[in-house]
C-alpha positions, -999 to 999 in steps of 0.1 A, spaced: -86 -189 215 -57 -174 229 -18 -170 208 10 -187 224 41 -171 233 78 -181 228 100 -166 257 139 -165 251 171 -159 267 189 -143 242 174 -114 219 198 -137 191 177 -168 199 145 -146 197 157 -127 166 161 -158 149 132 -176 157 117 -150 142 134 -152 105 129 -195 108 92 -190 117 82 -160 91 103 -185 65 80 -209 72 53 -187 68 42 -187 105 21 -162 115 40 -146 144 40 -112 161 73 -97 180 61 -82 215 75 -72 246 83 -100 274 54 -98 297 61 -90 335 51 -122 344 78 -144 326 111 -143 341 131 -146 307 169 -133 300 154 -111 272 128 -84 262 115 -100 231 90 -127 229 65 -142 200 35 -148 201 19 -169 176 -20 -191 168 -27 -221 193 -27 -239 161 6 -235 148 21 -250 178 31 -283 160 52 -263 136 68 -240 155 82 -265 182 94 -287 149 113 -258 140 128 -248 173 139 -288 177 152 -292 144 170 -257 142 184 -257 176 164 -226 189 174 -222 225 139 -207 237 128 -200 275 98 -220 272 62 -219 252 36 -200 275 2 -199 270 -25 -173 288 -41 -183 322 -66 -151 335 -40 -127 342 -9 -146 342 12 -172 319 11 -213 325 46 -226 305 37 -255 282 52 -291 287 
């Protein structure tokens, strides 16, 4: 299964999320935000699908501001609820 992606509106929030997720030992990769996703920040975080619940918990509890969570669908990305 393809990894999921978090897109951000600010680099500050992307770096904060990176620190929080690494601290929680979630396996992540920093990558450029795909051109199919309109976001204010050029950095996105990729993570395994099976970590979705933990990622959502951290984002909510730590009030991380994100553009959205996305999954790859063919050649584009679909935003998750």
